[in-house]
N, C-alpha and C positions, 0 to 999 in steps of 0.2 A: 207289291208296292211298286208303282211306277215311281217315275223322278218326283212329279209334285207331291205325291202322297207322301213319299219318303220327307221332303222338305218341310211339309206339314206336319211331321209326326217331330221332325227335329225340333221344329218352332214351338210346339206344343209341351218338349220336354225342358224348352229353356236352353236348347243347345245351340241354336242358329243367330249369328251374329247379324245384324240388319243396318247396312249403310244406306241411309235415306237421302243424304246429299248427292249431287250430280259427281260422276266418276268419269276420267277419261281413260279409255280402251287402251291407249298407248303409254305405259309405264306406271301409271298411277295404281289402276286395280292391281297389277301384279306388284308392285310393292305392298299394297294393302293384306294382298293374299299372303306374301311372304310374312310380315308382319303378325299375321292372325295365323299361322302356319298350324295346323291341328285343329281349329275351330272352323265349321260350318260356317260360310259367310255367304248373304244374298245382297247383291247390289241391285237397289231399286230402282235406280234413275242412272241411266247411262247416256253420256253425250253420244249423239249421234244415231242412237239406235232405241227404238220403242221397246226392246225386248230389256228385261232384266236378267242379270247373271247371277248362277251360284255357284259355288268354288269351295273346293277344300272338303267336299263331302265324302271322301274315302282316307282322310287323312290320318285315320287311327284304325286299330286292330278293333276297338270298342265301335268305332260307328260302321265299319263293314259289316261287322257281326251284328249289329242293330238292324241294318239293311237287309242283311239275309235270315234275319228271325232266328238265329242261333247264340249259343253261347261262346265265347272267346276262346275255350278249349275245345271245341268242338270243329274249329276251322281245317284242321288237317284232315281230320275222317271224314267229314261231308264234302270238303273237294275230293278227297281220294274217292269216295264211294260215287260222287257224280262223275269223275273221270272214268270210272270202270264200267259203271252202269249208266249211260247217257239215256235221257228221253225224249222221243221226236215230240216236238212242241206242236201243238195245234193252229189251225190258222183261223182267226175271226176276222170279221168285218172292221175296216177301217173306219172310225167315226172321228168326226170334229176335226179333220184335217180339209187344209187349202192349199192351192198352188199359188205361189207367189212368183213375182218376175223375179229371174236370175241375175241378182246383182249382190255380191259376196260382200260391197263396201257397206251395205245397209245392215249387216249381221255384226252383232258386238264382237267381232273376231279381234284377239288382244295383240299387241307389240309387247312381249314381256320384259325385254332386255335392249339397250343401246348396242350390243353386240349383234341383235338378231339381223338375219337377212331380210325380214319384213313381218307381216302379222302373219300369226301361226294358228291354224286348227290343230290343236294338241289332244283334245278328248274324243277326237272322232274315231266311230269304231267302223272300219269298212266291212261291208257284208259283200261277198263274193260268190257267184253260182255255178256251178259244172254239172253237164247233165250226168255224168258218171259218179264224182265225189259229192257231191251235195252242195250244203252250205259251210262256207267258211268266215270267221269273224276273226278281225285283228286290229289292233291300234296301229296307224299310220301317220306321223306327222305329215302335216300340209302346208307349206308355206304359199300365201296368198301372191298371184303376180298380177291378176288383172281382175274384172269385174265376175268374170266366168270362168278363170283359169287359176289351178294350183300346181304346185311343183310337189311330187310326194317322194320321200325316201323310202325306197324299197330294198327290203334285204333279202337275199337268197332263201326264201323260206316258202310258207305254204302260197300267201297272196301272190308272191312272183309267179308260183308254178301255174295257180290258177289263169295268171296273164299269158303264161306260154301256152297254154290249152287253149286260147283263143278267145278268153272270157274278158273280152274289152269292156264292157260295160258293167258297172258296179254300184253301189250305193253307200252313202256314208251316212252314219245315224251320231246325232250329236244329242245327249240328253236321255241316257238309258236307267232303266232301272239296275241296281245292285247284283244282281245275278248274272247280268249280261256283262256289265263292266268287269266284274272279277273272272267271269268265264272266258271273256275276250283275251285276258291275259295269261290263261294257259296253255302252254306249248303241248297239244295234242297231237296226236299219228295223224297225217293225211289222211282224208276221207271221215274222220271222226269230228263232227259239227260241235262247235264252241256253243251254239243254241242249243243244243240237245243238254251239252252240260249244264247249261243256263237253266233249264227245264228241270234238270234232277237237284238243283239248289234249292230253285223255288218255282212254282207255278209260272212258266213262262210263255205266253202266246205270241203268235207273229201274225201280221198283218200284209196283205198285198197293196203294193202303190207304185205306180209308174213300170208295172210288170216286173217286181221284183218281191221276193219274200223277207220282210224285215222285222226286228223285235220292233214293239210301239215305244216310238222315240218322240221327243220336242221337235228336231228338226230332222227331215229325211232328204237328201239331195242323191238325185240320180247322177251319176258321171261317166266318162268315157276316156279311155287312156288312148293317148295319140302316142305316135312316135318321135315328138318332139322332147328334145332334151335342152335342160335348164339347168343354171346352178341352183342348188340347194343349200341354205345356210349362210352364215353360220347359225347354231343351234346349242344352247345351253343342254347339255345331257344329263342323265340319271346320277354322274359325276359331280355334277355342279361346275364342270370345266368344259368348255365350247368344242364340239364337234366340229370338224373339219367341212369344208364348202367341197361338194361333189356335183358333177353331173348327173340330174335324175330325170325320170319321166314327167313330161306335163298332162296333166288330166283336163278336161272341161267339163264344167258344170251344165246339164241338159235340163234339169229341171229341181225347183224346191219346194217341197213340201212340209208345212208347219203346222201345228196344231193351234187351236185359238188360244191367243194369249200365249204364245210360247214361252219357255225359258230357257236359255242359253247356258250351258254347261262349260264353266273353262277348268283347265288342268294346268298347273303352274311347272313348268320343266325344271327339276332338280328338288323339287320340296315334296313334301311328306306324301302326300297324294300319289305322287309319281312314282314314289319309292315303294310304297306300298302295294301298289296295283302291278308293279313289275316284279317284286321279290318276293311278297307271299304266296302266288301260286308256284313257285318254284319249291317251296317246303314239301309237300306231297312228293314230289319226284326223288328229294332227296330221302326222304321217309321211306319210301319204298326200296330204295338200293340199299340203304343201312340196314333195315329190317331183313334182307337177305343174308347177312351174315352175322348179325349179332340182334339181340332185343331192344330196338329202339324207342324210346320213351317219347321225346319231342325234338321238334326243329324249330329254331329261331333264324331267319336271315335278318340281319342286324340293320337299322336304318343308317347308324355311323360307318357302316361298311358299304355304303350308297344303296343298300338292299339290294346287293347284287353279288358283291365280290368277297362279302364274309358273311360266315354260318356258325352257329353254335348246336353242336348234337347232342341231346342227352341219351344215355344207354344206361341198362342195368346191367354191368359187368359181370360175366360169367367165368370167362377166359383170360389169361395172361394178354393176350394180343387181341382182344376184343376192340379195345382203343385203335390199335392201328389198322383194323380191318375198316372200323367205321368210318376211318378219314379216308381211306382209299375209296370207299364204297359213296362218301359225299362227293368227292370229286368228279365219281362217275355219273351222279344223281343229279349233277349241276355244273356242266363243263366250264362255265363262266368264272366259277369259284374260284379265287386265289387264297384265301386263309380260311383254315376250319379249325374250331376249338372243341374238342371232344372231353364231356363231364360225366361225373355218374349222376344216378338219378336223383341223389339228396339236393342237387344244386340247382336252385332255380334259374332256368337260363334267363327268363325275363329281368334278373335282378343282374346288373353290370358287375355290382361290387362282389357278388357271389362267385361270378366268373372268375375275376381278377384273385379272389382269395382262393380260388381252386388253383391259378395258375402259381401262386405264390407259396402254397402250403403242398402240393402234389405234383409238381412238376419239375424235372431236370433237363436243362437244355441239351446235354452231350447223350441224352436217353430217350427223349419223349419227343424228339420233332422228325416228322417227315418231310422231306424237301424233294421236288422235282422240276425241271425244266421242260415246259411243252406249250403249247400254243393256249392263250387265255383268252380274256373278253377284250374285245374292241373298243370298250369304254374305258379301259384302265390307261390314261395317260402316260404310265410310267412304261408301259410295256414296249417291246421293240416295234417302232413305226412301222416297218416293212413287213416282218413277220408273225406280228403280235404274240410272240414269244414271253412267256413270264415266268417268273420263280413263283412256284406254288408251295406253300408251308403250310402243314398241318401240326397241331399242338395237342397231345396226349394229355389231358389235365386229370384224368383217373387216378384213383388211388394204386400205388405201384404194386404188383402182384407180388404175395409171398410176405406182405406186411399186414400187421393188425389194423383193421378199418376203426377200430376204437382210435387209433391214434391220428386218424385224419379227421375227425368228425367234433362238429361244435356240441358241447354239453346241452340236454334241453334244460328248462328252468328248473330248479330245485322244487318247487310248489306249484299247485295249481291256484290260483287266485284271480278274482275279477278286480282289476285296476280301479274300477267304477266305485267299489265299496269304500275305497281311502281317499277318493277324491270329493265325497259328498259330506 
């Protein structure tokens, strides 16, 4: 499914909220997105633009799995399989695209909050190409500073490496399929294409536009990086706290291609969609590391922990130190992790009450805490401003070794009954 096919599916299932009255891209749309967080929304009339805007389409695990065509309990295994066994996508003919004037003010680019440095493209997937390394896709936030200019926040990761190798021209894709949206958030090793990971998740073809191979998207822009530096930010980040202003590089937009009757995709910083796309692809990396030291059953990176700083790990405990080993492995699997809870596999990690119950009944603070001081996430506003050092803590909530497990488990219901028989 491409984006518009997915939107149609959401609409047919009654999951799409339609806003029919005209809405402003400055503050008003972002406010409604936040108020409807967790629900896909289509803004049919946008002030100052002919394009409708869709948002919140990745704001729950249910929506993401619906877009991937899988069950919720398959997320980790399917993502792991796709990362381990990517499939090179085929290139097909680009159909129903037209080139329009390069004028970013004509696109419905949102200004999310009064603290923002300006309008931001926050759902744009950057596609970079290198003769040796192939294709790389990643999310890069872009603050609009002119009709054909954006300043891009660039971290020292793969896109930065592609630029250092002289690949100054790249594509920006807005309005992508679910496999591309999810795969572009995966941290794969340099040289492994996220688009091949997307194709392993579900069939994903590439098209060629403006001399670039890109996924089929609603809007495709060709940009060139300059050597000019400008202030970028402030920007509300994943933790729902403002990121600082930095000098970042300016890119010029050279061409814009759009599908017939294009749909713009918006992504609200700090909202559930941002959290799920950032955090969920880290679950397989934690699962892989924990599985090296014990039997891992499930992983959850929690939205309450900004979908970045907190994780819950479910294990089948076989040895007294499996809980502590799982804690250390989880920190290795996701280096930005700040707090991790390890539970036995009888605890439903998607039920926060059960996690709290395990902490209340199976945990002792003087025995079951792992503490370490080391570099953490730059997104954590409480970490050391200069060094980014933070205190990391792991909580072993598993049944204490040497104790009878029966003393730590809730009893099953004494009889098997169908409650409906008693209500009719």
